[in-house]
SEDO-801413 format. One record per residue (C-alpha): x negated, y negated, z; residue number from 1; residue in one letter. Coordinates in steps of 0.05 Angstrom, whole numbers, plus 5000, padded with zeros to 4 digits. Example, Ala and Ser with C-alpha at 12.3 -4.5 7.8 and 13.67 -1.06 7.14 Angstrom:
BEGIN
> x,y,z,n,res
> 4754,5090,5156,1,a
> 4727,5021,5143,2,s
***
This chain:
BEGIN
> x,y,z,n,res
> 1587,1460,5363,1,m
> 1628,1404,5334,2,r
> 1704,1405,5331,3,f
> 1701,1405,5255,4,s
> 1657,1468,5256,5,q
> 1706,1502,5304,6,i
> 1764,1483,5259,7,a
> 1728,1509,5197,8,a
> 1713,1575,5232,9,l
> 1785,1584,5255,10,a
> 1809,1566,5185,11,a
> 1768,1621,5154,12,r
> 1794,1671,5204,13,q
> 1866,1650,5193,14,q
> 1858,1650,5117,15,t
> 1837,1722,5115,16,v
> 1896,1747,5157,17,r
> 1952,1741,5105,18,p
> 1911,1777,5052,19,a
> 1896,1834,5102,20,a
> 1969,1841,5119,21,l
> 1988,1848,5046,22,r
> 1948,1913,5041,23,q
> 1989,1968,5073,24,a
> 1939,2017,5104,25,v
> 1979,2079,5123,26,r
> 1967,2110,5192,27,f
> 1909,2063,5208,28,s
> 1857,2104,5170,29,h
> 1787,2075,5166,30,g
> 1785,2092,5093,31,l
> 1837,2069,5042,32,v
> 1846,2128,4995,33,v
> 1860,2108,4924,34,p
> 1926,2138,4902,35,y
> 1928,2119,4828,36,t
> 1883,2108,4770,37,h
> 1908,2055,4723,38,t
> 1873,2058,4656,39,g
> 1860,2000,4611,40,v
> 1921,1994,4565,41,a
> 1918,1965,4496,42,s
> 1968,1909,4478,43,f
> 2003,1893,4414,44,a
> 2050,1833,4404,45,n
> 2042,1814,4478,46,g
> 2065,1882,4506,47,v
> 2029,1946,4524,48,p
> 2029,2000,4471,49,t
> 2034,2058,4520,50,e
> 2060,2072,4589,51,q
> 2001,2079,4635,52,v
> 2037,2120,4689,53,r
> 2102,2153,4706,54,e
> 2154,2112,4744,55,l
> 2197,2131,4804,56,h
> 2271,2121,4790,57,p
> 2271,2064,4841,58,v
> 2216,2028,4804,59,e
> 2257,2024,4740,60,k
> 2307,1977,4775,61,k
> 2270,1911,4767,62,w
> 2293,1844,4743,63,d
> 2231,1803,4727,64,f
> 2156,1800,4741,65,w
> 2124,1737,4768,66,t
> 2056,1708,4787,67,s
> 2087,1673,4846,68,s
> 2074,1691,4919,69,d
> 2146,1676,4937,70,a
> 2168,1749,4936,71,f
> 2110,1782,4973,72,l
> 2133,1837,5019,73,g
> 2087,1817,5076,74,a
> 2093,1745,5097,75,k
> 2036,1709,5134,76,p
> 2040,1710,5209,77,t
> 2035,1643,5243,78,v
> 2029,1618,5314,79,g
> 1982,1571,5348,80,g
> 1927,1541,5305,81,f
> 1945,1561,5233,82,t
> 1911,1546,5167,83,q
> 1951,1543,5102,84,v
> 1905,1564,5045,85,p
> 1890,1519,4986,86,y
> 1942,1522,4931,87,g
> 1999,1546,4977,88,e
> 2058,1514,5012,89,v
> 2093,1552,5068,90,w
> 2167,1544,5080,91,v
> 2187,1565,5150,92,l
> 2253,1595,5173,93,e
> 2269,1532,5212,94,n
> 2264,1491,5147,95,g
> 2196,1461,5159,96,s
> 2147,1457,5101,97,v
> 2072,1465,5114,98,l
> 2024,1441,5061,99,k
> 1951,1464,5056,100,e
> 1909,1448,5116,101,g
> 1910,1459,5191,102,s
> 1974,1462,5232,103,h
> 1992,1479,5304,104,f
> 2056,1520,5310,105,l
> 2096,1552,5365,106,a
> 2089,1628,5373,107,p
> 2135,1674,5335,108,f
> 2146,1624,5279,109,t
> 2168,1660,5216,110,k
> 2151,1643,5143,111,v
> 2210,1647,5095,112,r
> 2171,1638,5030,113,a
> 2101,1622,5004,114,v
> 2103,1573,4946,115,k
> 2047,1558,4897,116,n
> 2029,1487,4878,117,i
> 2002,1508,4811,118,h
> 2040,1530,4749,119,t
> 2069,1600,4756,120,i
> 2095,1647,4703,121,s
> 2150,1699,4703,122,f
> 2173,1748,4650,123,g
> 2244,1771,4637,124,v
> 2266,1830,4594,125,v
> 2339,1833,4573,126,s
> 2379,1898,4574,127,p
> 2384,1936,4509,128,a
> 2434,1899,4463,129,l
> 2451,1899,4389,130,k
> 2417,1847,4346,131,s
> 2446,1815,4284,132,q
> 2422,1872,4239,133,d
> 2450,1925,4286,134,g
> 2385,1945,4321,135,v
> 2386,1959,4396,136,s
> 2331,1914,4424,137,v
> 2302,1888,4490,138,n
> 2285,1814,4484,139,a
> 2224,1792,4524,140,y
> 2212,1720,4546,141,a
> 2159,1689,4592,142,v
> 2173,1622,4626,143,a
> 2124,1574,4658,144,y
> 2147,1530,4715,145,i
> 2119,1490,4773,146,k
> 2152,1483,4841,147,v
> 2161,1409,4856,148,t
> 2203,1415,4920,149,d
> 2181,1477,4960,150,a
> 2235,1468,5013,151,g
> 2292,1461,4962,152,k
> 2266,1520,4921,153,s
> 2257,1568,4980,154,a
> 2324,1550,5014,155,n
> 2366,1551,4950,156,y
> 2422,1603,4954,157,i
> 2449,1633,4890,158,d
> 2525,1626,4894,159,p
> 2535,1691,4854,160,e
> 2487,1739,4889,161,s
> 2479,1701,4955,162,n
> 2403,1710,4949,163,n
> 2352,1659,4970,164,f
> 2300,1624,4926,165,d
> 2310,1585,4862,166,s
> 2255,1622,4825,167,e
> 2300,1683,4825,168,r
> 2357,1640,4800,169,a
> 2314,1613,4744,170,a
> 2297,1683,4721,171,a
> 2372,1699,4720,172,k
> 2383,1639,4674,173,i
> 2330,1665,4626,174,v
> 2360,1735,4625,175,k
> 2431,1708,4613,176,r
> 2408,1663,4556,177,t
> 2373,1722,4522,178,l
> 2435,1764,4528,179,e
> 2478,1710,4497,180,q
> 2433,1701,4436,181,n
> 2409,1770,4418,182,i
> 2468,1782,4372,183,a
> 2448,1721,4330,184,t
> 2376,1741,4314,185,i
> 2345,1789,4264,186,s
> 2290,1835,4287,187,v
> 2233,1868,4249,188,g
> 2212,1940,4258,189,n
> 2156,1922,4307,190,s
> 2198,1874,4348,191,g
> 2168,1811,4318,192,t
> 2211,1751,4305,193,l
> 2206,1695,4255,194,l
> 2172,1634,4284,195,d
> 2233,1592,4273,196,s
> 2278,1643,4307,197,t
> 2231,1649,4368,198,a
> 2223,1574,4372,199,s
> 2299,1563,4371,200,a
> 2310,1616,4425,201,l
> 2254,1587,4468,202,a
> 2285,1517,4462,203,s
> 2353,1543,4486,204,k
> 2322,1576,4547,205,i
> 2280,1514,4563,206,e
> 2341,1469,4558,207,a
> 2381,1514,4605,208,a
> 2324,1513,4656,209,l
> 2314,1438,4651,210,k
> 2387,1427,4667,211,a
> 2374,1459,4735,212,k
> 2307,1425,4751,213,e
> 2333,1378,4805,214,s
> 2377,1431,4836,215,e
> 2323,1485,4838,216,y
> 2265,1439,4858,217,g
> 2223,1460,4797,218,i
> 2197,1430,4733,219,s
> 2195,1471,4668,220,v
> 2127,1474,4634,221,e
> 2148,1517,4574,222,g
> 2179,1582,4549,223,v
> 2147,1636,4505,224,e
> 2185,1689,4467,225,i
> 2143,1752,4463,226,r
> 2192,1788,4417,227,g
> 2255,1830,4412,228,a
> 2231,1902,4414,229,f
> 2271,1964,4394,230,p
> 2297,1998,4456,231,s
> 2264,2064,4438,232,h
> 2196,2031,4451,233,l
> 2215,2029,4525,234,n
> 2182,1961,4538,235,i
> 2213,1950,4608,236,p
> 2181,2014,4635,237,d
> 2114,1999,4601,238,k
> 2112,1931,4634,239,l
> 2131,1958,4703,240,r
> 2079,2014,4698,241,a
> 2024,1961,4696,242,l
> 2037,1946,4770,243,d
> 2013,1992,4825,244,p
> 2063,2046,4844,245,p
> 2115,2031,4896,246,l
> 2100,2064,4963,247,l
> 2167,2089,4988,248,l
> 2182,2086,5062,249,e
> 2195,2161,5067,250,h
> 2134,2180,5025,251,q
> 2084,2220,5064,252,a
> 2011,2201,5067,253,g
> 1953,2248,5053,254,h
> 1959,2279,5122,255,g
> 1884,2275,5137,256,l
> 1855,2252,5202,257,s
> 1825,2183,5210,258,a
> 1755,2177,5180,259,d
> 1759,2249,5155,260,y
> 1702,2236,5106,261,w
> 1647,2224,5158,262,t
> 1629,2297,5166,263,d
> 1622,2304,5091,264,v
> 1583,2241,5076,265,l
> 1535,2241,5135,266,t
> 1468,2269,5111,267,p
> 1440,2329,5149,268,a
> 1375,2294,5167,269,f
> 1413,2245,5211,270,f
> 1432,2301,5258,271,q
> 1395,2328,5318,272,k
> 1368,2398,5304,273,y
> 1359,2455,5354,274,k
> 1313,2514,5341,275,y
> 1305,2585,5365,276,g
> 1361,2617,5403,277,n
> 1392,2547,5413,278,r
> 1397,2534,5339,279,k
> 1466,2509,5317,280,e
> 1485,2522,5245,281,v
> 1515,2458,5217,282,v
> 1541,2486,5151,283,t
> 1535,2556,5120,284,p
> 1490,2527,5066,285,a
> 1441,2498,5115,286,t
> 1373,2532,5110,287,v
> 1324,2542,5168,288,s
> 1269,2490,5158,289,l
> 1212,2477,5207,290,e
> 1213,2403,5191,291,w
> 1274,2358,5179,292,n
> 1265,2332,5109,293,i
> 1314,2333,5051,294,p
> 1307,2393,5005,295,s
> 1281,2384,4934,296,p
> 1335,2368,4882,297,p
> 1371,2430,4857,298,d
> 1403,2448,4791,299,y
> 1464,2404,4802,300,h
> 1424,2340,4809,301,h
> 1401,2343,4736,302,f
> 1450,2391,4704,303,n
> 1394,2431,4673,304,e
> 1356,2493,4691,305,l
> 1288,2488,4724,306,p
> 1228,2495,4678,307,r
> 1204,2566,4670,308,q
> 1128,2574,4673,309,t
> 1123,2650,4666,310,g
> 1109,2691,4605,311,e
> 1158,2686,4547,312,a
> 1193,2752,4558,313,p
> 1201,2738,4633,314,v
> 1227,2668,4619,315,a
> 1279,2696,4571,316,k
> 1302,2746,4624,317,k
> 1308,2691,4676,318,l
> 1347,2646,4628,319,a
> 1394,2703,4609,320,a
> 1407,2716,4683,321,a
> 1433,2645,4690,322,h
***
């Protein structure tokens, strides 16, 4: 096997590891039990029209949503021969920056942030404030940026909050600009803004972000104003509910044993049968058959009664009995 083939094989194995680590499988069960059903929500004016699930009080405390991988809870593990996937840049705790490709690193090396080389988007919703016409509204803006200096962006420290990462600082600028300008705009009943009003507000946010481009290590691609929605529509919670629910640290799992489903899903004809006085009853519903073949389909397979072939009066009596 050539060295290039060995490198490609190792790259595929290393590429899968970060994605696997991001899925928290509780108690090492062999089956990941789905814990929520998120329906397809309809949208109007760029926001969902209904809240698809209930929120935990902790989930309501969010600042912005983002398509970036910089704030993932589980960071990739590195050590030895490591492959950085396409489209990502890894910033290590020691300040090193790893671009896509193969790298050899010392064990126990930690990743501070994963940056994307492509354009990312993040959305910010302002707190409920009074507009020019006296309506309490939540202004909603979406910004599009690209990280030009991954090291500078990941290692930036916000002087106010002392938090890392310039993407978080950029979201704070958007939120602050919205708060400063809500009192100067007029809002319709559905939260729509005039094109001129939305364009002027987007220009102010874009100018504020561009002023920090060199300091944050980013470039601003554009800003979109989705609207200023009346606070009774509860837009922040509707947006947060689109994400999977937050799994709290103290939240109990389903309490079932690992691979609990095997006894239920394993067909009976895969088992070894014993007859006579050595017969072992598998389930109370198991019938005594002299040959091990699946039974004919019953009523529940077709949701209809079996066809009656007797005389009419007898058939009516049988149907009435069901």
